[in-house]
N, C-alpha and C positions, 0 to 999 in steps of 0.2 A: 503492499500499499505507499509507502514511502516514498518506492520509486516512485509510483504510479508520478505522487505529483510530485514528485522534484522536475520529475520529466515534462507534465506539464504545464508547471508554474516557469519551469526555464522555455516551455516553445511559447508559451502566453510573451513571454519577454524580447524575448528573437521576434516575434510576431511584431509586438508591436515597438521594436526597432528599427525593423524594416520596414514601418512605415512608416518612419520621423522619415528616413534616410533618402528612400524612394519621394515621398513628398517635398526635400530640403533641396536635395543634386541632380532631379533626374526634370529637365525643364519640359511642358506641352508642347509650348514653339517661342522661338524666340521672331521678331522683327524694326519695326523700324513704326515712329507717326512722327508725323509735322503739326507743325495748329503753336499758337497765341498761350502762353504760359500766362494760366491766368490763376493761377494757383501753388500756392508753397505752401507748408505750415504740420511743426511741430505737434502731435493732437496724441492722447491718450491720458484714461485712464489708471489703468496698471505700471502698462511699459506702453512707452510717450513712443511715439514714428513717424516718421517723413507719408504724407499724403501728397498729395497733389495732384493739378486740374489741368490738361491742354483743351483749345477749344480749338474743334479738327473743320467751324465755318463761319460763313462771314455773320448771318443772324443764334452761334453759339449753342443753338441747341446738339449736336455732338461736340459728346460729351468726350475725354477716353481719364477717366480717372487710376491713376496712376501709385507704386509704395517705394520706397527709394529704404535699402535697407542703411543701418547702422554706420555700417565699416565700410562706408560708399563715402569718404569725404571729401573726395574730390569734386562729385559729380556734384551731392550737397552742399554748395563752396558754392558751381557752377547755376546751379537752380536758384538759388538765392539773387546771384549776379542778374540771370535775364530776365527777372520779374515781371514778366509784361510784354516780353518782346513774346517777336517767331524762332523755334526748336526743330532740333528733328533730336529725336531722343527713342535709342534703343532701347529695346528691354525685353523682359523671358518671361512668358508664364509661364507659370506652377502648377499644377494641378489642383493643388490648394493654400494653402496659406494658414499662418499660426498665426495668435494676436499678438504677440511679441517681435514677429516678422514686420506685418500691418495691416491695413483691411483691403489691399485687393488680388488681383495675384498676378497682377501685372509688374516687377521688376524692371527700377529703369536701371541702366547700365553705363550707361554714356550719352552725354547730351553735347552737341555745338549749334552756336549760335543759327540761323538760315535768314536767308532776305526774305520776304511774307510778298507771296504770289500777288496779294490782294494789291501790290502799288506800284504802282512804276515809276521809276526813277532812270 
């Protein structure tokens, strides 16, 4: 009976660890989005996370919500700097997320300023 309980508990713990590792390390998709950076803030009650939004349309009807992990200091500083400007971001979409990582499944990995297609100079 003790061996059975030991193997059952070990199996359950390995299953939980495998799930967390899969969700954290295996991306569902990767891609790029462009738009005006309209919001970037640090929020949360238990765990503070960086969250933002990019408007992808003239009317602001199409919003791309994203998160940034705390370890991405350079990306966080660039997003603060580019607030209100047109940007292009690289992102990774996860299968799921954890509350201490962010509110969305989309995590920004890189950001660069870009010229807006709406204003011809």
